[in-house]
C-alpha positions as CSV (number, residue, x, y, z in Angstrom):
1,M,10.1,-33.4,4.0
2,I,10.7,-30.1,2.0
3,K,9.6,-26.9,3.7
4,H,8.3,-23.9,1.8
5,I,7.2,-20.5,3.1
6,D,4.2,-18.8,1.5
7,Q,3.6,-15.1,1.2
8,L,1.6,-15.0,4.4
9,G,4.8,-16.4,6.2
10,R,3.2,-19.8,6.7
11,A,5.3,-22.9,6.3
12,I,4.0,-25.9,4.3
13,E,5.8,-29.3,4.1
14,L,5.9,-31.4,1.0
15,N,7.3,-34.9,0.6
16,D,8.6,-34.1,-2.9
17,I,7.9,-32.0,-6.0
18,P,4.1,-32.0,-6.2
19,N,2.4,-33.9,-9.1
20,R,-1.2,-33.3,-8.3
21,I,-1.8,-29.5,-8.1
22,I,-5.1,-27.6,-7.7
23,S,-4.9,-23.9,-8.6
24,L,-7.6,-21.6,-7.1
25,V,-6.5,-18.4,-8.9
26,P,-6.9,-17.7,-12.6
27,S,-3.7,-15.7,-13.1
28,Q,-1.7,-18.3,-11.2
29,T,-3.3,-21.1,-13.2
30,E,-2.0,-19.4,-16.4
31,L,1.4,-19.1,-14.8
32,L,1.5,-22.9,-14.1
33,H,0.7,-23.5,-17.7
34,Y,3.5,-21.3,-18.8
35,L,5.9,-23.2,-16.5
36,G,4.9,-26.4,-18.4
37,L,2.9,-28.2,-15.7
38,E,0.3,-29.8,-18.0
39,E,0.3,-33.1,-16.3
40,E,0.8,-31.9,-12.7
41,V,-2.2,-29.5,-12.6
42,V,-5.3,-31.6,-12.0
43,G,-7.8,-29.0,-10.9
44,I,-8.7,-25.3,-11.5
45,T,-11.7,-23.0,-10.9
46,K,-14.4,-22.1,-13.4
47,F,-12.8,-18.6,-13.7
48,C,-9.5,-20.0,-14.9
49,V,-10.2,-19.3,-18.5
50,H,-6.6,-19.2,-19.7
51,P,-5.4,-21.3,-21.3
52,E,-8.6,-22.2,-23.0
53,E,-7.6,-25.9,-23.4
54,W,-7.2,-26.2,-19.6
55,H,-10.5,-24.4,-19.0
56,N,-12.2,-27.0,-21.3
57,S,-10.4,-30.1,-20.1
58,K,-9.3,-29.7,-16.4
59,K,-11.6,-30.6,-13.5
60,R,-13.2,-27.5,-12.1
61,V,-13.6,-27.4,-8.3
62,G,-16.0,-24.4,-8.2
63,G,-15.3,-20.7,-8.2
64,T,-12.5,-18.8,-6.5
65,K,-14.9,-18.0,-3.6
66,D,-17.1,-21.1,-3.9
67,I,-14.9,-24.2,-3.6
68,H,-16.5,-27.6,-3.5
69,Y,-14.6,-29.7,-1.0
70,D,-15.9,-33.0,-2.3
71,W,-14.6,-32.2,-5.8
72,V,-11.2,-31.3,-4.3
73,Q,-11.1,-34.5,-2.4
74,E,-11.8,-36.5,-5.5
75,L,-8.6,-35.1,-7.1
76,L,-6.3,-36.1,-4.2
77,P,-4.1,-33.0,-4.5
78,D,-0.7,-32.9,-2.9
79,L,-0.6,-29.1,-3.3
80,I,-3.3,-26.4,-3.5
81,I,-2.3,-22.9,-4.6
82,G,-4.5,-19.9,-3.6
83,N,-4.4,-16.2,-2.9
84,K,-5.3,-14.2,0.2
85,E,-7.6,-11.8,-1.6
86,E,-9.2,-14.0,-4.3
87,N,-10.1,-16.9,-2.1
88,E,-12.3,-17.0,1.1
89,E,-10.3,-17.3,4.3
90,Y,-12.7,-19.8,5.9
91,Q,-12.6,-22.1,2.8
92,V,-8.8,-21.9,2.7
93,N,-8.6,-22.7,6.4
94,E,-10.8,-25.8,5.9
95,L,-8.6,-27.0,3.0
96,M,-5.5,-26.5,5.2
97,Q,-6.8,-29.1,7.6
98,S,-6.3,-31.8,4.9
99,Y,-3.9,-30.5,2.3
100,P,-0.7,-28.4,1.9
101,V,-2.0,-24.9,0.8
102,W,0.4,-22.3,-0.5
103,I,-1.1,-18.8,-0.4
104,S,0.1,-15.7,-2.3
105,D,-0.4,-12.1,-1.2
106,I,0.3,-9.8,-4.0
107,N,0.0,-6.0,-4.0
108,S,3.0,-5.0,-6.2
109,L,5.2,-6.2,-9.0
110,E,7.8,-7.2,-6.5
111,D,5.2,-9.5,-4.8
112,A,4.3,-11.0,-8.2
113,L,7.9,-11.8,-9.1
114,E,8.5,-13.3,-5.6
115,M,5.4,-15.5,-6.2
116,I,6.6,-16.6,-9.6
117,L,10.0,-17.7,-8.2
118,A,8.5,-19.4,-5.2
119,L,6.1,-21.5,-7.4
120,G,9.0,-22.3,-9.7
121,E,11.0,-23.6,-6.7
122,I,8.1,-25.6,-5.4
123,T,7.2,-27.2,-8.7
124,G,10.7,-28.0,-9.9
125,T,10.6,-25.4,-12.7
126,I,12.8,-22.8,-11.1
127,D,15.0,-22.2,-14.3
128,K,11.9,-21.3,-16.4
129,A,10.5,-19.2,-13.5
130,M,13.7,-17.2,-13.2
131,E,13.8,-16.6,-17.0
132,L,10.2,-15.4,-16.8
133,A,10.8,-13.1,-13.8
134,K,13.8,-11.5,-15.4
135,A,12.0,-11.0,-18.7
136,I,9.1,-9.3,-16.9
137,Q,11.4,-7.1,-14.8
138,D,13.3,-6.0,-17.9
139,K,10.1,-5.1,-19.6
140,F,9.1,-2.8,-16.7
141,D,12.6,-1.4,-16.4
142,N,12.4,-0.2,-20.0
143,F,8.8,1.2,-19.7
144,Q,8.4,4.7,-21.1
145,K,6.3,6.8,-18.7
146,P,4.5,10.0,-19.7
147,E,6.5,13.2,-19.1
148,T,3.5,15.0,-17.4
149,Q,1.4,13.8,-14.5
150,V,-1.8,12.0,-15.5
151,N,-4.5,11.8,-12.8
152,V,-6.5,8.6,-13.2
153,A,-9.5,6.7,-11.8
154,Y,-9.7,3.0,-12.4
155,F,-13.3,1.5,-12.1
156,I,-14.0,-2.1,-11.4
157,W,-17.7,-2.1,-10.6
158,Q,-20.9,-0.3,-11.6
159,N,-24.0,0.3,-9.5
160,P,-22.5,1.2,-7.2
161,Y,-19.4,2.5,-8.8
162,M,-16.3,1.0,-7.3
163,V,-12.6,2.0,-7.9
164,V,-9.2,0.8,-6.8
165,R,-6.9,2.6,-4.5
166,E,-3.4,2.2,-2.9
167,N,-2.1,-1.1,-1.6
168,T,-3.6,-3.0,-4.5
169,F,-1.8,-4.7,-7.4
170,V,-3.8,-2.6,-9.9
171,N,-2.7,0.6,-8.2
172,D,0.9,-0.5,-8.5
173,M,0.4,-1.1,-12.2
174,L,-1.1,2.4,-12.5
175,N,1.9,3.9,-10.8
176,R,4.3,2.1,-13.1
177,C,2.4,3.6,-16.0
178,G,3.2,7.0,-14.6
179,F,-0.4,7.6,-13.5
180,V,-1.5,9.1,-10.2
181,N,-4.6,7.5,-8.7
182,V,-7.1,10.2,-7.6
183,F,-8.8,7.8,-5.2
184,Q,-5.7,6.7,-3.2
185,D,-7.0,8.1,0.1
186,K,-10.1,5.9,0.3
187,G,-10.6,2.2,1.1
188,R,-9.0,-0.6,-1.0
189,Y,-11.9,-0.9,-3.3
190,P,-14.2,2.0,-2.3
191,T,-17.6,2.9,-3.6
192,V,-17.8,6.4,-5.1
193,T,-20.7,8.7,-5.9
194,D,-21.2,10.8,-9.0
195,E,-20.3,13.8,-7.0
196,E,-17.0,12.3,-5.8
197,I,-16.1,11.3,-9.3
198,A,-16.7,14.8,-10.5
199,D,-14.8,16.4,-7.5
200,A,-11.8,14.1,-8.1
201,Q,-11.3,15.6,-11.6
202,P,-9.4,12.7,-13.2
203,D,-7.6,13.4,-16.5
204,L,-8.2,9.8,-17.5
205,I,-10.9,7.2,-16.5
206,L,-10.2,3.5,-17.1
207,L,-13.2,1.2,-17.1
208,S,-12.0,-2.4,-16.5
209,S,-13.4,-5.5,-18.3
210,E,-13.4,-7.3,-14.9
211,P,-14.8,-8.1,-12.5
212,F,-17.6,-6.0,-13.9
213,P,-17.6,-6.1,-17.7
214,F,-17.8,-2.4,-18.6
215,K,-19.2,-1.7,-22.1
216,E,-19.3,1.3,-24.4
217,K,-22.6,2.5,-22.9
218,H,-20.9,3.0,-19.6
219,V,-18.4,5.4,-21.2
220,T,-21.3,7.7,-21.9
221,E,-22.7,7.4,-18.3
222,I,-19.3,8.3,-16.9
223,W,-18.9,11.2,-19.3
224,V,-21.8,13.0,-17.7
225,N,-19.9,13.2,-14.5
226,C,-16.5,14.0,-16.0
227,P,-16.9,15.5,-19.5
228,T,-13.3,16.7,-19.6
229,A,-11.8,13.4,-18.8
230,K,-10.7,10.8,-21.4
231,T,-12.6,7.6,-20.7
232,L,-11.3,4.3,-22.0
233,L,-12.4,0.6,-21.8
234,V,-9.4,-1.5,-20.8
235,D,-8.5,-5.2,-20.5
236,G,-8.6,-5.8,-16.8
237,E,-6.5,-9.0,-17.1
238,M,-3.6,-6.8,-18.2
239,F,-3.8,-4.7,-15.0
240,S,-4.8,-7.3,-12.4
241,W,-3.3,-10.7,-13.5
242,Y,0.0,-11.1,-11.7
243,G,1.5,-14.2,-13.4
244,S,2.9,-14.8,-16.8
245,R,0.5,-12.3,-18.4
246,L,2.8,-9.6,-17.1
247,L,5.0,-10.4,-20.1
248,R,2.2,-8.8,-22.2
249,S,1.1,-6.1,-19.8
250,V,3.9,-3.6,-20.5
251,D,3.3,-3.5,-24.2
252,Y,-0.4,-3.1,-23.6
253,F,0.2,-0.2,-21.2
254,Q,2.6,1.4,-23.7
255,K,0.0,1.1,-26.4
256,I,-2.6,2.9,-24.3
257,L,-0.2,5.7,-23.5
258,G,0.6,6.0,-27.2
259,E,-3.0,6.1,-28.3
260,L,-3.7,8.9,-25.7
261,D,-0.6,10.9,-26.6
262,Y,0.8,10.4,-23.2
263,A,3.9,8.5,-24.4
């Protein structure tokens, strides 16, 4: 038996390197593809849209928060990979009764790199995982932050408006861009009113493409509350996906800063 510790500090035991893996997290599914686990990954969620060929060909076991146990059972997994925030605790606990379930808990770049290395170790792809983690770290180490402080609000939902705050992975990405989150002193994903948005006086407002798909019309709605702030539609995957997509995130962040004359 091989023992592995997940990011909740739980031990799971595997007989060998797993060859029937179910991934319940889109960004971790994309990571498994990057690590070359085409044959080993047998199940994903309907939200695992990258890579497209896996989305179209792999068995889907439901959504990240709506897992169908009978579909999981059909696949006979020897490892299930989930996440504390993205999956429902009661569903994960039920899966744990029958299968080894490795859970990530990611609120920072360091957590993401730890997860990448851990999954590389578990799946027998540690060399590629180490190369990936180093490449990501090098990209962030060479990131050019703005010289002046930029106060930012990052929106993830509309009606009601919801934003991110501290102790979230997105907030860590904002900090690494040199941004200061104007809503850090509220809940993890607090709702905010029009008045609170105006009172926070952000210099920059970022409207994410996920989980709510903000569109151009929402830029105008936000402008009414903060006419002096720059408002931008952004790719939420670049800010919130904590797997191999991080290789592309730094260039994306740098492009945003350049377009806004913050670089």
